[in-house]
C-alpha positions in Angstrom: 76.6 19.3 136.1 74.1 20.7 133.5 75.4 23.9 131.5 73.7 27.0 132.8 73.2 30.5 131.3 74.3 33.5 133.4 71.6 35.2 135.4 71.2 37.1 138.4 69.8 34.7 141.0 68.8 37.3 143.4 66.9 39.4 140.7 66.0 37.0 138.1 63.5 39.4 136.3 62.8 38.5 132.7 63.1 40.9 129.8 60.1 43.1 128.9 57.5 41.7 126.6 58.4 44.2 124.0 61.8 42.6 123.7 60.4 39.4 122.3 60.2 39.7 118.6 62.0 38.0 115.7 63.9 41.4 114.9 65.5 41.1 118.4 66.6 37.6 118.0 63.6 35.9 119.5 62.2 33.7 116.9 58.7 32.4 117.2 58.5 29.0 118.6 54.7 28.0 118.7 51.7 29.7 117.0 48.1 28.9 117.4 45.6 29.9 114.7 41.8 29.6 115.3 42.0 27.1 118.1 38.5 26.0 119.2 37.6 23.1 121.4 34.0 22.1 122.3 32.5 19.6 124.6 29.0 18.1 124.9 27.4 18.1 128.4 23.9 16.6 128.1 22.2 18.8 125.6 24.5 21.7 126.0 27.6 22.6 124.1 30.5 24.0 126.1 33.3 26.0 124.4 36.3 26.6 126.6 38.4 27.6 123.8 36.8 29.8 121.1 38.9 30.9 118.0 42.1 31.5 119.9 45.0 33.0 118.2 48.3 33.0 120.1 52.0 32.9 119.4 55.1 32.7 121.6 58.6 33.7 121.1 61.7 31.6 122.1 62.8 32.1 125.7 59.5 33.9 126.4 57.6 33.2 129.7 53.7 33.7 129.4 51.5 33.3 132.3 47.7 32.5 131.7 45.2 33.3 134.4 41.3 32.9 134.6 38.7 31.3 136.7 38.5 27.6 137.4 37.0 25.8 134.5 37.8 28.6 132.1 39.8 26.2 129.9 43.4 26.8 130.9 44.1 23.1 131.2 42.4 22.3 128.0 44.7 24.9 126.3 47.8 23.4 127.7 46.9 20.0 126.9 46.1 21.1 123.2 49.6 22.7 123.0 51.2 19.5 124.4 49.2 17.4 121.9 47.5 15.4 124.8 44.1 16.6 123.7 42.8 17.2 119.9 41.3 20.5 119.2 37.9 20.6 117.5 39.3 23.1 114.9 42.2 25.2 114.4 46.1 24.7 113.9 48.9 24.5 116.3 52.3 25.1 114.8 55.5 24.2 116.5 58.8 25.4 114.9 56.4 26.1 111.8 55.3 22.5 111.6 51.6 21.8 112.1 51.0 19.4 114.8 48.0 18.1 112.9 50.2 16.9 109.9 52.2 15.1 112.2 52.2 11.1 112.1 51.4 9.4 115.4 55.0 8.5 116.1 56.1 12.1 115.4 53.5 13.3 117.8 54.9 10.9 120.4 58.4 12.3 119.7 57.1 15.8 120.1 55.4 15.1 123.6 58.4 13.2 124.9 61.1 15.5 123.7 60.0 18.9 122.6 57.6 19.4 125.7 58.1 19.2 129.3 54.7 19.2 131.4 54.5 20.1 135.1 51.0 19.1 136.5 49.3 20.6 139.5 49.4 17.2 141.2 52.8 15.9 140.6 51.8 12.2 139.8 55.0 10.8 141.2 55.3 7.0 141.9 55.6 7.1 145.8 57.4 3.9 146.1 60.1 4.7 143.6 62.9 6.9 144.5 63.3 10.5 143.6 66.0 9.6 140.9 63.7 6.8 139.3 60.9 9.2 139.1 62.9 11.9 137.3 64.5 9.2 135.0 61.5 7.7 133.9 61.0 9.6 130.7 64.6 8.8 129.7 64.0 5.0 130.5 60.9 5.0 128.4 62.9 6.5 125.6 65.4 3.5 125.9 68.2 5.4 127.6 70.4 3.0 129.7 69.3 2.9 133.4 72.8 4.0 134.7 72.9 6.9 132.3 69.4 7.8 133.1 69.8 7.9 136.8 73.1 9.9 136.5 71.2 12.5 134.4 68.2 12.4 137.0 70.7 13.1 139.9 72.1 16.2 138.0 68.6 17.5 137.7 67.7 16.8 141.3 70.8 19.0 142.0 69.3 21.7 139.8 66.0 21.8 141.8 67.7 21.9 145.1 67.5 18.2 145.9 71.0 17.2 145.5 71.8 14.0 147.5 68.2 12.9 147.8 68.4 10.6 144.7 67.6 7.5 146.8 64.8 8.9 148.8 61.3 7.6 148.0 59.1 10.2 146.6 56.3 9.3 149.0 58.6 10.4 151.9 59.1 13.8 150.4 57.2 17.0 151.4 54.6 18.6 148.9 57.1 21.3 147.8 59.9 18.7 147.5 57.7 16.5 145.4 57.0 19.3 143.1 60.5 20.0 142.6 61.1 16.3 141.6 58.2 16.7 139.2 59.8 19.8 137.5 63.1 17.9 137.2 61.3 15.1 135.5 59.7 17.6 133.1 63.1 18.8 132.1 65.2 15.7 132.1 64.8 15.3 128.4 65.9 18.9 127.8 62.5 20.2 126.2 62.3 23.4 124.2 58.8 24.3 125.6 57.8 24.0 129.2 54.2 23.9 130.2 52.9 24.0 133.8 49.3 23.6 134.8 48.9 25.2 138.2 52.2 24.2 139.5 51.7 26.0 142.9 48.1 25.4 143.2 48.4 22.5 145.9 51.1 24.5 147.9 51.0 26.9 150.7 52.2 30.5 149.9 55.7 30.2 151.0 56.2 27.0 148.9 54.3 28.4 146.1 56.7 31.5 145.9 59.8 29.0 146.2 58.5 26.8 143.3 57.5 29.8 141.1 61.0 31.4 141.5 62.6 28.1 140.8 60.8 27.6 137.7 61.6 31.2 136.6 65.4 30.5 137.4 65.3 27.3 135.4 63.5 29.1 132.5 66.4 31.7 132.2 69.3 29.3 133.0 68.2 26.8 130.4 66.7 29.3 127.9 63.4 27.6 128.0 60.1 28.8 126.3 57.5 28.5 129.2 53.7 28.8 129.5 52.3 28.5 132.9 48.6 28.6 134.0 48.0 29.9 137.3 45.2 31.5 139.7 47.8 33.6 141.4 48.0 36.9 139.6 51.0 38.2 141.7 53.1 35.2 140.6 51.9 35.5 137.1 53.0 39.3 136.8 56.6 38.0 136.9 56.2 36.6 133.6 56.9 38.5 130.4 53.3 38.6 129.4 50.1 37.8 131.3 47.0 36.6 129.3 43.4 36.2 130.6 41.2 33.1 129.5 37.6 33.2 130.1 34.4 32.6 128.1 36.7 30.8 125.4 38.6 34.3 124.7 42.4 34.8 125.4 43.2 38.4 126.1 45.9 40.5 127.6 45.2 41.1 131.4 44.8 44.7 130.8 42.2 44.3 128.1 40.3 41.8 130.2 40.4 44.1 133.3 39.2 47.0 131.0 36.2 44.9 129.6 35.2 43.9 133.1 35.3 47.4 134.3 33.3 48.6 131.3 30.7 46.0 131.8 30.4 46.8 135.5 30.0 50.5 134.5 27.5 49.7 132.0 25.4 47.4 134.5 25.8 50.3 137.2 24.5 52.8 134.6 21.7 50.7 133.7 20.8 50.2 137.4 20.9 54.0 137.9 18.6 54.6 134.9 16.1 51.9 135.7 12.7 53.0 136.8 12.4 53.2 140.5 9.7 51.3 142.4 7.3 53.5 144.2 6.8 52.7 147.9 
């Protein structure tokens, strides 16, 4: 079986955000400088990412919250080199993604990054093990070796012995577990998850999030998760809010909204009253 780090499975709370600094042994894994992304929609220009600066330490878990359409998926796709930013630079282990050749970017996507999608994108007529093994098979790993590794990862996500069951026969929660195993089968350093619990009921959402957090700790991953669920997000080391192209700490975002609401209320209170 895969080597696991020691952690308390009954209380897998991560360290505080303050502990994540190079001085404490948590070297920076990824940094974003001046990230900007714009789209054209008719005559309008849409800017989901506007001069974002961000960094994450090794073994840190960061959750990103924000309304639908705010740009969370765009941000994760940029970090995974699945989308190209309009401007700005993304550094992974101090190397600029922009400076990498196409084959080096492919290596980064396939081996340094694991991606979990909201919709699992499994092949329903393939077995669970075949779905998990797919990244290894694409990389040229022998089928027997790839399937053996896939079986070990299925055990990691609680689906041991289900190797030969077709993905289309699994429940939604089980399919997402297969998708998580597929994302980790190449042992990436960075795990990105885009609304991984968005299609699940509350109970399965809790189970999947707890599973991802346990795997994060056990395999010393660096994880960035986008979610609408603030209560789940607050189990991460940091929670950031993305809206109007800006990435802020949740506390700062809440304060800004409260201030805006207070200013609007004050403006309303001071506005001339209509006379009946």
